[in-house]
C-alpha positions as a Markdown table, in Angstrom:
| # | Residue | x | y | z |
|---|---|---|---|---|
| 1 | Unk | -12.3 | -1.3 | 2.3 |
| 2 | Unk | -12.1 | -5.0 | 1.6 |
| 3 | Unk | -8.4 | -4.9 | 2.6 |
| 4 | Unk | -9.3 | -3.4 | 6.0 |
| 5 | Unk | -12.1 | -5.8 | 6.6 |
| 6 | Unk | -9.9 | -8.8 | 5.9 |
| 7 | Unk | -7.2 | -7.6 | 8.3 |
| 8 | Unk | -9.8 | -6.9 | 11.0 |
| 9 | Unk | -11.5 | -10.3 | 10.8 |
| 10 | Unk | -8.5 | -12.6 | 10.3 |
| 11 | Unk | -5.2 | -11.0 | 11.3 |
| 12 | Unk | -5.3 | -8.7 | 14.3 |
| 13 | Unk | -5.4 | -11.5 | 16.9 |
| 14 | Unk | -2.5 | -13.6 | 15.4 |
| 15 | Unk | -0.3 | -10.6 | 14.7 |
| 16 | Unk | -0.8 | -9.3 | 18.2 |
| 17 | Unk | 0.4 | -12.6 | 19.6 |
| 18 | Unk | 3.6 | -12.3 | 17.5 |
| 19 | Unk | 4.2 | -8.7 | 18.8 |
| 20 | Unk | 4.8 | -7.5 | 15.3 |
| 21 | Unk | 6.1 | -3.9 | 15.0 |
| 22 | Unk | 7.3 | -3.8 | 11.4 |
| 23 | Unk | 7.1 | -6.1 | 8.4 |
| 24 | Unk | 10.9 | -5.7 | 7.8 |
| 25 | Unk | 11.5 | -6.5 | 11.5 |
| 26 | Unk | 9.4 | -9.7 | 11.2 |
| 27 | Unk | 11.6 | -10.8 | 8.2 |
| 28 | Unk | 14.8 | -9.7 | 9.9 |
| 29 | Unk | 14.1 | -11.6 | 13.1 |
| 30 | Unk | 13.8 | -14.8 | 11.1 |
| 31 | Unk | 16.3 | -14.4 | 8.3 |
| 32 | Unk | 19.1 | -12.2 | 9.7 |
| 33 | Unk | 20.6 | -8.7 | 9.4 |
| 34 | Unk | 21.1 | -8.6 | 5.6 |
| 35 | Unk | 17.4 | -9.4 | 5.0 |
| 36 | Unk | 16.3 | -6.9 | 7.6 |
| 37 | Unk | 18.4 | -4.1 | 6.1 |
| 38 | Unk | 17.2 | -4.7 | 2.6 |
| 39 | Unk | 13.5 | -5.2 | 3.6 |
| 40 | Unk | 13.6 | -2.1 | 5.9 |
| 41 | Unk | 15.2 | 0.0 | 3.2 |
| 42 | Unk | 12.7 | -1.0 | 0.5 |
| 43 | Unk | 9.8 | -0.5 | 3.0 |
| 44 | Unk | 11.0 | 2.9 | 4.0 |
| 45 | Unk | 11.4 | 4.0 | 0.4 |
| 46 | Unk | 7.8 | 3.2 | -0.5 |
| 47 | Unk | 6.0 | 4.9 | 2.5 |
| 48 | Unk | 6.6 | 8.5 | 1.3 |
| 49 | Unk | 4.9 | 7.4 | -2.0 |
| 50 | Unk | 1.7 | 6.6 | 0.0 |
| 51 | Unk | 2.0 | 9.8 | 2.0 |
| 52 | Unk | 2.3 | 11.8 | -1.2 |
| 53 | Unk | -1.3 | 11.2 | -2.2 |
| 54 | Unk | -2.8 | 13.1 | 0.8 |
| 55 | Unk | 0.1 | 15.6 | 0.9 |
| 56 | Unk | -0.6 | 16.5 | -2.7 |
| 57 | Unk | -4.3 | 16.9 | -2.0 |
| 58 | Unk | -3.5 | 19.5 | 0.8 |
| 59 | Unk | -0.8 | 21.1 | -1.3 |
| 60 | Unk | -3.3 | 21.5 | -4.2 |
| 61 | Unk | -5.6 | 23.3 | -1.8 |
| 62 | Unk | -2.8 | 25.7 | -0.9 |
| 63 | Unk | -2.0 | 26.1 | -4.6 |
| 64 | Unk | -5.7 | 26.9 | -5.5 |
| 65 | Unk | -6.4 | 29.2 | -2.6 |
| 66 | Unk | -3.1 | 31.2 | -2.4 |
| 67 | Unk | -1.7 | 30.9 | -5.9 |
| 68 | Unk | 1.6 | 29.5 | -4.6 |
| 69 | Unk | 3.4 | 27.2 | -6.9 |
| 70 | Unk | 2.3 | 23.6 | -6.5 |
| 71 | Unk | 5.8 | 22.4 | -5.8 |
| 72 | Unk | 6.3 | 25.0 | -3.1 |
| 73 | Unk | 3.0 | 24.0 | -1.6 |
| 74 | Unk | 4.2 | 20.3 | -1.6 |
| 75 | Unk | 7.3 | 21.4 | 0.3 |
| 76 | Unk | 5.3 | 23.4 | 2.8 |
| 77 | Unk | 3.0 | 20.4 | 3.4 |
| 78 | Unk | 6.0 | 18.0 | 3.9 |
| 79 | Unk | 7.6 | 20.4 | 6.4 |
| 80 | Unk | 4.3 | 20.7 | 8.3 |
| 81 | Unk | 3.9 | 16.9 | 8.5 |
| 82 | Unk | 7.5 | 16.6 | 9.7 |
| 83 | Unk | 7.1 | 19.2 | 12.5 |
| 84 | Unk | 3.9 | 17.5 | 13.6 |
| 85 | Unk | 5.5 | 14.1 | 13.9 |
| 86 | Unk | 8.7 | 15.2 | 15.4 |
| 87 | Unk | 6.8 | 17.2 | 18.0 |
| 88 | Unk | 4.5 | 14.3 | 19.1 |
| 89 | Unk | 5.6 | 11.1 | 17.4 |
| 90 | Unk | 3.0 | 8.3 | 17.0 |
| 91 | Unk | 1.2 | 9.8 | 20.1 |
| 92 | Unk | 0.3 | 12.9 | 18.1 |
| 93 | Unk | -1.2 | 10.7 | 15.4 |
| 94 | Unk | -3.4 | 8.8 | 17.9 |
| 95 | Unk | -4.4 | 12.0 | 19.8 |
| 96 | Unk | -5.6 | 13.9 | 16.7 |
| 97 | Unk | -7.6 | 11.0 | 15.1 |
| 98 | Unk | -10.6 | 11.8 | 17.3 |
| 99 | Unk | -10.5 | 15.5 | 16.3 |
| 100 | Unk | -10.1 | 14.4 | 12.7 |
| 101 | Unk | -13.4 | 12.6 | 12.9 |
| 102 | Unk | -15.3 | 15.8 | 13.6 |
| 103 | Unk | -13.3 | 17.7 | 10.9 |
| 104 | Unk | -14.2 | 15.0 | 8.4 |
| 105 | Unk | -17.9 | 15.4 | 9.2 |
| 106 | Unk | -17.7 | 19.2 | 8.7 |
| 107 | Unk | -15.9 | 18.7 | 5.4 |
| 108 | Unk | -18.5 | 16.3 | 4.2 |
| 109 | Unk | -21.3 | 18.8 | 5.1 |
| 110 | Unk | -19.5 | 21.5 | 3.1 |
| 111 | Unk | -19.1 | 19.2 | 0.1 |
| 112 | Unk | -22.8 | 18.2 | 0.1 |
| 113 | Unk | -23.8 | 21.8 | 0.3 |
| 114 | Unk | -21.5 | 22.7 | -2.6 |
| 115 | Unk | -22.9 | 19.9 | -4.7 |
| 116 | Unk | -26.5 | 21.1 | -4.4 |
| 117 | Unk | -25.4 | 24.8 | -5.0 |
| 118 | Unk | -23.8 | 23.9 | -8.3 |
| 119 | Unk | -24.3 | 21.7 | -10.3 |
| 120 | Unk | -26.9 | 19.6 | -8.4 |
| 121 | Unk | -28.4 | 16.4 | -9.6 |
| 122 | Unk | -29.5 | 18.0 | -12.9 |
| 123 | Unk | -25.9 | 18.9 | -13.6 |
| 124 | Unk | -24.8 | 15.3 | -13.2 |
| 125 | Unk | -27.5 | 14.2 | -15.6 |
| 126 | Unk | -26.2 | 16.7 | -18.2 |
| 127 | Unk | -22.6 | 15.4 | -17.6 |
| 128 | Unk | -23.8 | 11.8 | -18.0 |
| 129 | Unk | -25.2 | 12.7 | -21.4 |
| 130 | Unk | -22.1 | 14.6 | -22.5 |
| 131 | Unk | -19.5 | 12.2 | -21.0 |
| 132 | Unk | -21.0 | 8.8 | -20.5 |
| 133 | Unk | -17.5 | 7.3 | -20.2 |
| 134 | Unk | -17.1 | 9.1 | -16.8 |
| 135 | Unk | -20.0 | 7.0 | -15.5 |
| 136 | Unk | -18.7 | 3.7 | -16.8 |
| 137 | Unk | -17.3 | 1.6 | -13.9 |
| 138 | Unk | -14.8 | -0.1 | -16.3 |
| 139 | Unk | -13.6 | 3.1 | -18.1 |
| 140 | Unk | -10.3 | 3.1 | -16.3 |
| 141 | Unk | -9.6 | -0.4 | -17.6 |
| 142 | Unk | -10.1 | -3.9 | -16.2 |
| 143 | Unk | -6.3 | -4.3 | -15.7 |
| 144 | Unk | -6.0 | -1.3 | -13.5 |
| 145 | Unk | -9.1 | -2.3 | -11.5 |
| 146 | Unk | -7.7 | -5.8 | -10.9 |
| 147 | Unk | -4.2 | -4.4 | -10.1 |
| 148 | Unk | -5.7 | -2.3 | -7.3 |
| 149 | Unk | -7.8 | -5.1 | -5.8 |
| 150 | Unk | -5.0 | -7.6 | -6.3 |
| 151 | Unk | -2.4 | -5.5 | -4.6 |
| 152 | Unk | -4.7 | -4.6 | -1.7 |
| 153 | Unk | -5.6 | -8.3 | -1.1 |
| 154 | Unk | -2.0 | -9.4 | -1.3 |
| 155 | Unk | -1.2 | -6.5 | 1.0 |
| 156 | Unk | -3.2 | -7.8 | 3.9 |
| 157 | Unk | -0.1 | -9.6 | 5.2 |
| 158 | Unk | 2.1 | -6.5 | 4.6 |
| 159 | Unk | -0.1 | -3.6 | 5.8 |
| 160 | Unk | 2.5 | -2.3 | 8.3 |
| 161 | Unk | 0.9 | 1.2 | 9.0 |
| 162 | Unk | -2.5 | -0.3 | 9.5 |
| 163 | Unk | -1.1 | -3.0 | 11.8 |
| 164 | Unk | 0.8 | -0.5 | 13.8 |
| 165 | Unk | -2.3 | 1.7 | 14.4 |
| 166 | Unk | -4.6 | -1.3 | 15.2 |
| 167 | Unk | -2.1 | -3.2 | 17.3 |
| 168 | Unk | -1.3 | -0.1 | 19.4 |
| 169 | Unk | -4.8 | -0.3 | 20.9 |
| 170 | Unk | -5.1 | -1.7 | 24.4 |
| 171 | Unk | -6.8 | -4.9 | 23.2 |
| 172 | Unk | -7.2 | -6.8 | 19.9 |
| 173 | Unk | -10.9 | -6.2 | 20.1 |
| 174 | Unk | -10.4 | -2.4 | 20.3 |
| 175 | Unk | -8.1 | -2.5 | 17.2 |
| 176 | Unk | -10.6 | -4.6 | 15.3 |
| 177 | Unk | -13.4 | -2.2 | 16.2 |
| 178 | Unk | -11.3 | 0.7 | 14.9 |
| 179 | Unk | -10.7 | -1.0 | 11.6 |
| 180 | Unk | -14.5 | -1.7 | 11.2 |
| 181 | Unk | -15.1 | 2.1 | 11.8 |
| 182 | Unk | -12.4 | 2.9 | 9.2 |
| 183 | Unk | -14.1 | 0.6 | 6.7 |
| 184 | Unk | -17.4 | 2.4 | 7.3 |
| 185 | Unk | -15.7 | 5.7 | 6.7 |
| 186 | Unk | -14.3 | 4.4 | 3.4 |
| 187 | Unk | -17.9 | 4.2 | 2.1 |
| 188 | Unk | -18.4 | 7.9 | 2.7 |
| 189 | Unk | -15.1 | 8.9 | 1.2 |
| 190 | Unk | -15.7 | 6.7 | -1.9 |
| 191 | Unk | -19.1 | 8.2 | -2.5 |
| 192 | Unk | -18.1 | 11.8 | -1.8 |
| 193 | Unk | -14.9 | 11.5 | -3.8 |
| 194 | Unk | -16.8 | 10.3 | -6.9 |
| 195 | Unk | -19.7 | 12.8 | -6.6 |
| 196 | Unk | -17.6 | 15.9 | -5.9 |
| 197 | Unk | -15.1 | 14.9 | -8.6 |
| 198 | Unk | -17.9 | 14.6 | -11.2 |
| 199 | Unk | -19.3 | 17.9 | -10.0 |
| 200 | Unk | -16.0 | 19.7 | -10.3 |
| 201 | Unk | -15.4 | 18.3 | -13.8 |
| 202 | Unk | -18.9 | 19.5 | -14.9 |
| 203 | Unk | -18.3 | 23.0 | -13.6 |
| 204 | Unk | -14.6 | 23.2 | -14.6 |
| 205 | Unk | -14.0 | 20.8 | -17.5 |
| 206 | Unk | -10.8 | 22.5 | -18.6 |
| 207 | Unk | -8.8 | 21.7 | -15.4 |
| 208 | Unk | -7.2 | 18.3 | -15.8 |
| 209 | Unk | -5.8 | 17.9 | -12.3 |
| 210 | Unk | -8.7 | 16.7 | -10.1 |
| 211 | Unk | -6.8 | 17.7 | -6.9 |
| 212 | Unk | -6.6 | 21.3 | -8.1 |
| 213 | Unk | -10.1 | 21.3 | -9.7 |
| 214 | Unk | -12.0 | 20.5 | -6.5 |
| 215 | Unk | -10.8 | 23.4 | -4.3 |
| 216 | Unk | -11.1 | 25.7 | -7.3 |
| 217 | Unk | -14.7 | 24.6 | -7.9 |
| 218 | Unk | -15.4 | 25.2 | -4.2 |
| 219 | Unk | -13.9 | 28.7 | -4.3 |
| 220 | Unk | -16.1 | 29.6 | -7.2 |
| 221 | Unk | -19.3 | 28.4 | -5.5 |
| 222 | Unk | -18.9 | 28.9 | -1.7 |
| 223 | Unk | -17.9 | 31.7 | 0.7 |
| 224 | Unk | -14.3 | 31.7 | 2.0 |
| 225 | Unk | -15.0 | 30.3 | 5.5 |
| 226 | Unk | -16.6 | 27.1 | 4.0 |
| 227 | Unk | -13.6 | 26.6 | 1.7 |
| 228 | Unk | -11.4 | 26.9 | 4.7 |
| 229 | Unk | -13.4 | 24.1 | 6.5 |
| 230 | Unk | -12.9 | 22.0 | 3.4 |
| 231 | Unk | -9.1 | 22.7 | 3.4 |
| 232 | Unk | -9.0 | 21.8 | 7.1 |
| 233 | Unk | -10.7 | 18.5 | 6.3 |
| 234 | Unk | -8.0 | 17.7 | 3.7 |
| 235 | Unk | -5.3 | 18.6 | 6.2 |
| 236 | Unk | -7.0 | 16.1 | 8.6 |
| 237 | Unk | -6.7 | 13.5 | 5.9 |
| 238 | Unk | -3.0 | 14.2 | 5.6 |
| 239 | Unk | -2.7 | 13.9 | 9.4 |
| 240 | Unk | -4.8 | 10.7 | 9.5 |
| 241 | Unk | -3.0 | 8.8 | 6.7 |
| 242 | Unk | 0.0 | 10.7 | 5.4 |
| 243 | Unk | 1.5 | 11.2 | 8.9 |
| 244 | Unk | 1.2 | 7.5 | 10.0 |
| 245 | Unk | 2.8 | 6.4 | 6.7 |
| 246 | Unk | 5.8 | 8.8 | 7.2 |
| 247 | Unk | 6.2 | 7.6 | 10.8 |
| 248 | Unk | 5.9 | 3.9 | 9.8 |
| 249 | Unk | 8.5 | 4.3 | 7.1 |
| 250 | Unk | 10.8 | 6.1 | 9.5 |
| 251 | Unk | 10.4 | 3.2 | 11.9 |
| 252 | Unk | 11.5 | 0.7 | 9.3 |
| 253 | Unk | 14.5 | 2.8 | 8.3 |
| 254 | Unk | 15.6 | 3.9 | 11.7 |
| 255 | Unk | 14.7 | 0.9 | 13.8 |
| 256 | Unk | 15.2 | -2.0 | 11.4 |
| 257 | Unk | 17.9 | -0.7 | 9.0 |
| 258 | Unk | 19.6 | 1.0 | 11.9 |
| 259 | Unk | 19.7 | -2.1 | 14.1 |
| 260 | Unk | 20.9 | -4.2 | 11.1 |
| 261 | Unk | 23.8 | -1.9 | 10.4 |
| 262 | Unk | 24.6 | -1.3 | 14.1 |
| 263 | Unk | 23.5 | -4.5 | 16.1 |
| 264 | Unk | 24.8 | -3.0 | 19.3 |
| 265 | Unk | 22.6 | 0.2 | 19.0 |
| 266 | Unk | 20.8 | 1.3 | 22.2 |
| 267 | Unk | 17.2 | 2.3 | 22.3 |
| 268 | Unk | 18.2 | 5.9 | 22.5 |
| 269 | Unk | 20.3 | 5.5 | 19.3 |
| 270 | Unk | 17.5 | 3.8 | 17.5 |
| 271 | Unk | 15.1 | 6.7 | 18.4 |
| 272 | Unk | 17.7 | 9.1 | 17.1 |
| 273 | Unk | 18.0 | 7.1 | 13.9 |
| 274 | Unk | 14.2 | 7.2 | 13.5 |
| 275 | Unk | 14.2 | 11.0 | 13.8 |
| 276 | Unk | 16.9 | 11.3 | 11.2 |
| 277 | Unk | 14.9 | 8.8 | 9.0 |
| 278 | Unk | 11.8 | 11.0 | 9.3 |
| 279 | Unk | 13.7 | 14.0 | 8.0 |
| 280 | Unk | 15.1 | 11.9 | 5.1 |
| 281 | Unk | 11.7 | 10.5 | 4.2 |
| 282 | Unk | 10.2 | 14.0 | 4.3 |
| 283 | Unk | 12.8 | 15.1 | 1.7 |
| 284 | Unk | 12.0 | 12.0 | -0.4 |
| 285 | Unk | 8.2 | 12.7 | -0.3 |
| 286 | Unk | 8.9 | 16.3 | -1.6 |
| 287 | Unk | 11.2 | 14.9 | -4.3 |
| 288 | Unk | 8.6 | 12.4 | -5.4 |
| 289 | Unk | 6.1 | 15.3 | -5.6 |
| 290 | Unk | 8.5 | 17.2 | -7.9 |
| 291 | Unk | 9.0 | 14.1 | -10.1 |
| 292 | Unk | 5.4 | 13.2 | -10.7 |
| 293 | Unk | 2.8 | 15.5 | -9.1 |
| 294 | Unk | 0.0 | 14.8 | -11.6 |
| 295 | Unk | -0.3 | 11.1 | -10.8 |
| 296 | Unk | -0.9 | 10.4 | -7.1 |
| 297 | Unk | -2.6 | 7.0 | -8.0 |
| 298 | Unk | 0.5 | 5.9 | -9.9 |
| 299 | Unk | 2.7 | 6.5 | -6.9 |
| 300 | Unk | 0.4 | 4.2 | -4.9 |
| 301 | Unk | 0.6 | 1.4 | -7.3 |
| 302 | Unk | 4.3 | 1.9 | -7.8 |
| 303 | Unk | 4.8 | 1.7 | -4.1 |
| 304 | Unk | 2.9 | -1.6 | -3.9 |
| 305 | Unk | 4.9 | -3.0 | -6.9 |
| 306 | Unk | 8.2 | -2.2 | -5.1 |
| 307 | Unk | 7.2 | -3.1 | -1.5 |
| 308 | Unk | 4.9 | -6.1 | -2.1 |
| 309 | Unk | 7.1 | -7.4 | -4.9 |
| 310 | Unk | 10.0 | -7.5 | -2.4 |
| 311 | Unk | 8.4 | -8.6 | 0.8 |
| 312 | Unk | 5.4 | -10.8 | 0.0 |
| 313 | Unk | 7.0 | -14.2 | -0.2 |
| 314 | Unk | 9.4 | -13.6 | 2.7 |
| 315 | Unk | 6.6 | -12.6 | 5.0 |
| 316 | Unk | 4.5 | -15.7 | 4.0 |
| 317 | Unk | 7.6 | -17.9 | 4.4 |
| 318 | Unk | 8.2 | -16.4 | 7.9 |
| 319 | Unk | 4.6 | -17.4 | 8.9 |
| 320 | Unk | 4.1 | -20.7 | 7.1 |
| 321 | Unk | 7.2 | -22.1 | 5.4 |
| 322 | Unk | 10.3 | -22.9 | 7.4 |
| 323 | Unk | 12.1 | -24.4 | 4.3 |
| 324 | Unk | 12.9 | -20.8 | 3.1 |
| 325 | Unk | 16.6 | -19.9 | 3.7 |
| 326 | Unk | 18.4 | -16.7 | 4.3 |
| 327 | Unk | 19.9 | -16.7 | 0.9 |
| 328 | Unk | 16.5 | -17.5 | -0.6 |
| 329 | Unk | 14.9 | -14.5 | 1.2 |
| 330 | Unk | 17.6 | -12.1 | 0.2 |
| 331 | Unk | 17.3 | -13.3 | -3.4 |
| 332 | Unk | 13.5 | -12.8 | -3.2 |
| 333 | Unk | 13.9 | -9.2 | -1.9 |
| 334 | Unk | 16.3 | -8.2 | -4.7 |
| 335 | Unk | 14.5 | -10.1 | -7.5 |
| 336 | Unk | 11.0 | -8.8 | -6.6 |
| 337 | Unk | 12.1 | -5.2 | -6.2 |
| 338 | Unk | 14.3 | -5.3 | -9.2 |
| 339 | Unk | 11.8 | -7.1 | -11.4 |
| 340 | Unk | 9.1 | -4.4 | -10.7 |
| 341 | Unk | 11.5 | -1.6 | -11.4 |
| 342 | Unk | 12.7 | -3.2 | -14.7 |
| 343 | Unk | 9.2 | -3.8 | -15.9 |
| 344 | Unk | 8.2 | -0.2 | -15.2 |
| 345 | Unk | 11.4 | 0.9 | -17.1 |
| 346 | Unk | 10.6 | -1.3 | -20.1 |
| 347 | Unk | 7.1 | 0.2 | -20.2 |
| 348 | Unk | 8.3 | 3.7 | -20.1 |
| 349 | Unk | 7.0 | 4.3 | -16.5 |
| 350 | Unk | 3.5 | 4.6 | -18.1 |
| 351 | Unk | 0.3 | 5.0 | -16.0 |
| 352 | Unk | -2.0 | 2.7 | -17.9 |
| 353 | Unk | 0.0 | 1.0 | -20.7 |
| 354 | Unk | 2.5 | -1.6 | -19.7 |
| 355 | Unk | 5.3 | -3.6 | -21.4 |
| 356 | Unk | 3.8 | -6.8 | -23.0 |
| 357 | Unk | 0.5 | -5.5 | -21.7 |
| 358 | Unk | 1.3 | -6.9 | -18.2 |
| 359 | Unk | 1.2 | -4.8 | -15.0 |
| 360 | Unk | 4.6 | -4.6 | -13.2 |
| 361 | Unk | 3.1 | -5.6 | -9.9 |
| 362 | Unk | 2.5 | -9.2 | -11.1 |
| 363 | Unk | 6.0 | -9.4 | -12.6 |
| 364 | Unk | 7.6 | -8.2 | -9.3 |
| 365 | Unk | 5.6 | -10.7 | -7.1 |
| 366 | Unk | 6.2 | -13.6 | -9.5 |
| 367 | Unk | 9.9 | -12.9 | -9.5 |
| 368 | Unk | 9.7 | -12.7 | -5.7 |
| 369 | Unk | 8.2 | -16.1 | -5.2 |
| 370 | Unk | 10.3 | -17.9 | -7.8 |
| 371 | Unk | 13.6 | -16.5 | -6.5 |
| 372 | Unk | 13.0 | -17.4 | -2.9 |
| 373 | Unk | 11.6 | -20.9 | -3.8 |
| 374 | Unk | 14.4 | -21.9 | -6.3 |
| 375 | Unk | 17.3 | -20.6 | -4.2 |
| 376 | Unk | 15.9 | -22.2 | -1.0 |
| 377 | Unk | 15.3 | -25.5 | -2.6 |
| 378 | Unk | 18.8 | -25.4 | -4.2 |
| 379 | Unk | 20.3 | -25.4 | -0.8 |
| 380 | Unk | 18.8 | -28.9 | -0.3 |
| 381 | Unk | 17.7 | -28.9 | 3.4 |
| 382 | Unk | 14.2 | -30.3 | 2.7 |
| 383 | Unk | 12.2 | -33.4 | 1.9 |
| 384 | Unk | 8.7 | -34.4 | 0.8 |
| 385 | Unk | 6.1 | -35.2 | 3.4 |
| 386 | Unk | 2.3 | -35.9 | 3.4 |
| 387 | Unk | 0.3 | -32.7 | 3.9 |
| 388 | Unk | -1.0 | -32.5 | 7.5 |
| 389 | Unk | -3.0 | -30.0 | 9.6 |
| 390 | Unk | -3.0 | -26.5 | 8.0 |
| 391 | Unk | -0.9 | -27.8 | 5.1 |
| 392 | Unk | -3.9 | -29.8 | 3.9 |
| 393 | Unk | -5.7 | -26.5 | 3.3 |
| 394 | Unk | -2.7 | -25.2 | 1.4 |
| 395 | Unk | -2.7 | -28.4 | -0.7 |
| 396 | Unk | -6.3 | -28.1 | -1.7 |
| 397 | Unk | -6.1 | -24.3 | -2.3 |
| 398 | Unk | -2.9 | -24.5 | -4.2 |
| 399 | Unk | -4.0 | -27.4 | -6.4 |
| 400 | Unk | -7.3 | -25.8 | -7.1 |
| 401 | Unk | -5.7 | -22.5 | -8.1 |
| 402 | Unk | -3.1 | -24.2 | -10.3 |
| 403 | Unk | -5.7 | -26.2 | -12.2 |
| 404 | Unk | -8.2 | -23.4 | -12.6 |
| 405 | Unk | -5.8 | -20.6 | -13.6 |
| 406 | Unk | -3.5 | -22.7 | -15.7 |
| 407 | Unk | -6.6 | -24.0 | -17.6 |
| 408 | Unk | -7.7 | -20.4 | -18.1 |
| 409 | Unk | -4.3 | -19.5 | -19.5 |
| 410 | Unk | -4.2 | -22.5 | -21.9 |
| 411 | Unk | -7.7 | -21.9 | -23.2 |
| 412 | Unk | -8.0 | -18.1 | -23.3 |
| 413 | Unk | -4.4 | -16.8 | -23.5 |
| 414 | Unk | -5.0 | -14.6 | -26.5 |
| 415 | Unk | -8.0 | -12.9 | -24.9 |
| 416 | Unk | -6.2 | -12.5 | -21.6 |
| 417 | Unk | -3.2 | -10.9 | -23.3 |
| 418 | Unk | -5.5 | -8.5 | -25.1 |
| 419 | Unk | -7.3 | -7.5 | -21.9 |
| 420 | Unk | -4.1 | -7.4 | -19.8 |
| 421 | Unk | -5.1 | -10.3 | -17.6 |
| 422 | Unk | -2.4 | -12.8 | -18.7 |
| 423 | Unk | 0.2 | -11.5 | -16.2 |
| 424 | Unk | -2.2 | -11.8 | -13.3 |
| 425 | Unk | -3.3 | -15.3 | -14.2 |
| 426 | Unk | 0.3 | -16.5 | -14.6 |
| 427 | Unk | 1.1 | -15.0 | -11.2 |
| 428 | Unk | -1.9 | -16.9 | -9.7 |
| 429 | Unk | -0.6 | -20.1 | -11.3 |
| 430 | Unk | 2.9 | -19.6 | -9.7 |
| 431 | Unk | 1.2 | -18.8 | -6.4 |
| 432 | Unk | -0.9 | -22.0 | -6.6 |
| 433 | Unk | 2.3 | -24.0 | -7.3 |
| 434 | Unk | 4.0 | -22.3 | -4.4 |
| 435 | Unk | 1.2 | -23.2 | -2.1 |
| 436 | Unk | 1.5 | -26.9 | -3.2 |
| 437 | Unk | 5.2 | -26.7 | -2.5 |
| 438 | Unk | 4.6 | -25.4 | 1.0 |
| 439 | Unk | 2.1 | -28.2 | 1.6 |
| 440 | Unk | 4.4 | -31.0 | 0.7 |
| 441 | Unk | 8.0 | -29.7 | 1.1 |
| 442 | Unk | 9.2 | -29.5 | 4.7 |
| 443 | Unk | 12.6 | -29.1 | 6.4 |
| 444 | Unk | 14.7 | -32.3 | 6.3 |
| 445 | Unk | 14.4 | -34.3 | 9.5 |
| 446 | Unk | 18.1 | -34.4 | 10.0 |
| 447 | Unk | 18.2 | -30.6 | 9.8 |
| 448 | Unk | 15.3 | -30.3 | 12.3 |
| 449 | Unk | 17.0 | -32.7 | 14.7 |
| 450 | Unk | 20.2 | -30.7 | 14.5 |
| 451 | Unk | 18.5 | -27.4 | 15.0 |
| 452 | Unk | 15.9 | -28.5 | 17.6 |
| 453 | Unk | 18.1 | -28.0 | 20.7 |
| 454 | Unk | 18.7 | -24.4 | 19.8 |
């Protein structure tokens, strides 16, 4: 919710002026075809991971109601989303969002009714006495909480699907208004998700998969038509988020990677590439569901580790730091993506325990910043200059972050390592130093003079 609000307040206007379509396209327009191809490929790979969460929720409903195998249900859901998008494209997503609103309201009404039927408020009191850990806001672990918030806040410059939906509105103000409405909806989803999840666990404590437990809980306590309304609401969630993610990923793969590999491609060819990409990403989403269907939240964080770890520094450089070079950006894409993968591998691809007690997302983004900065500076087309205009803000912010977080690391490193915060603090130190670099390191004047006529 904070992520959406930051985008609405700060970014919709500036990004609309830049006519941004995809993050990988923004990088490629500045740093060339190789960067565009790598950024587009990584971006496309991660979007089916985000789609998987809502797809698995609907597939779990099919599994609980019909008894079909969960993996078959995932495949059915993927094919349905593919047909929906191929039939109508992004227009179908926009057209059905209004309908989805009313379906959400009906779903919430069913869930509220189910809660009071069984177990009610008294049932939650009993659960709180039996399982107090389920009511502890920090039970999931401070490191996981900060990883979610950190990746979302970093993601405000990279939220391609959100940008595409908001920027497709007639005006920036309409897009901003839509994001505010979405943030308000988040409150309802957060509250209902927690309450109904607790209710399902109280009634069906032996079912470990929450996505299966909720529809099973409803089937035991409600008549079939109401369970059907709930399932329709979950399908609306898949259409409202899973479908835009699939379409957005296909745009990056078909439009950006396609144009990078075939610079002379016509608009018709790029549309054809996008259709092929949509089919490929549908297969990927189904494959991801087969690989790890029990951990939808893990797929979300893994996707952020891969995409943000690769594209964060290049996007910031595109907007604020002209010193970055093409080789530096390519190095950042590879190092960030590879660093996150390597750290996950060293940690055994675990959900909550990580190698050296450091979350992979911080490793990926640290490698991303360092690779781009070091390679770009090694090429030598830069000089020091006093911080001016917006660079003064970078200077103050970067200096403050470096001093505060480096001081914390030096004073409390043992405690930070034990709590899993050391990696995040080291990333923030690197980020602060990078902001200082952006404030005082500018393109060499001789380079600027040579390039200015172009």
